[in-house]
N, C-alpha and C positions, 0 to 999 in steps of 0.2 A: 401533428402535421410538421413536415420539414420546411424550414424557411430558407436555409442556406443552400444555394444551388450546387455548391461544391462538396456537399456531404451526401453520401448515398445511403439509402435505406434498404438496399438489396442484400438479402441474406448471403447470396453467392459471393458478392464482392467483399462483404465484411468478413466472411470466413477466409477468403483468399488473403486479405490483408492481415488477418490474425495469424494464420499459419505461415505466411511468408514474411513476417515482420523481422526487421533486423534486431540485433542484440540490444541496442540502446532503447528501442521501443519495447522489447520484451521485458526489460528491467522495470519499466513503468507499469506494464500490464501485471507483472508479478508483485503486486502490492498486497500487503496484509493489514487488516485493521489492528489498531493498538488497543490494549486493555483499557478498562475504564480509568484506572489510576494514571496511566501514561497519557491518556486523552486529556484528562484534567490538567496534568502537569505541563504538557507542551501545546495544548490547543490545536492538535492535529488529529484527524480521524484515522488516517492510514499512511503507511510509508512503504517504499519498495523494500522487499526483504533482502537480507544479506547473510552471509556466513557468520556464525558466532552470535546471532540474535537468539534470545531464548523465547520459545514459542510453546503454546498449548493447543492441541488439536481439539476443535470444537464441533466438527461434523464428520460423519462417516464411521467406518468400522473401528477406527483407533481413537475415537473421541473420549475425553475424560481421563486419559492417561496423564501421568505426571508431566511436569514441564521438562522439555528437553532442548538442547542446543541444535541449531541448524548446522549440519555437517557439510552439506553441499547444496548449492543452488544450480539446478540444471536447466538453463534457459531454453535449450533446444526442445526439451520435452515439457516445458512449463510445469516442472515439479520441484519440490525441495525434499531433501532427505534429513530426517531428524534423528538425533542420537539414540533414543530409546524405542523408536518405532521400527521394528525389524520383524522378519518372519523367517522360518526355517525352510530351506529348499529340500527336495526329495533326497539329495545326497548328503544332507546333514549340515551343510554350511548355512550361516545366517546372512541375510542380505537386508539392506535398508529398503523400506517401502516408500515409493514416491507419493507425495501428497501435494495437492494444489495449494498455493499460498492463500487463496481466499478462504480455505477451510481451517485456517489456524488464526490464533490471536497472539500478537507479539506482547510478551510480558516483560521483557527487558531488552533494551537496545544496546547494540555495540556501537559506542560513540567514537567515531574518528573525527579528524579535522573537518572534512567536508560535511558530515552529518550534523556536526555542531553548528555549522554555518546555516544549514537548511533549517534546523530547529529554531535558531534565533531569528532568522528572516521570517519564517511563518508565524512565530509567536509575536513578533513585533507588529506584523501586518494585522493579525487578528486582534491584538491588544488595542491598536489604534482604532480599528473598526468598532470594537465594543465601547471604547471610550467615546467615540463620536456618536454612537447610537444613544448612549446614556445622556450625554450632554444635550443633544438635540431632540430627545424624546421621539426617536424614530426618523427625524429629519436631519440628515447629515449636511452640514454647511460646507461650502467650498467644493462641491462636486466630487467628494471623496468616496461616494457610495458606489457599489458595484455597477448598478445599471447606469447611474449618472456619468461615471467616468468611462464606461464601456470596458471595464477590466474583466477579463476572464479569470474566475477563481480557480479554474482547473489547470492552470499552467504548470509546467514541469520545472522543478528546481534541479539543476545538475551541477 
């Protein structure tokens, strides 16, 4: 049941917003889950994909192939192109196959200045949350808990 009057549950309106989304919103939509090792290391489940990340395809026709680098992020089509995921056209040329970012797992991040900031900010928030949970045995003192503070955990770091 929807509680917020400003959020629509209409399929038509949601599809319209998805396909007419601006580039900065598409970046957020085009997020990929992190591998188990990266998830443990950074305490983050998923991140927006970018060029030069190393990924592994886990769903679809090309799943299970070796790890490849992201060659291009095509926001307009909601696909990414990966180094080793190619097919041969009828005239003999090879082209990259577009894959949706939700069907891959990031195995190595390309860390630039902004991504390092995101990583430390998220890690520090979750580290504080875990520490508070352990100290209070489930009861967080000082109103720092998600529901108590009214903090939305799905906010976007940019």
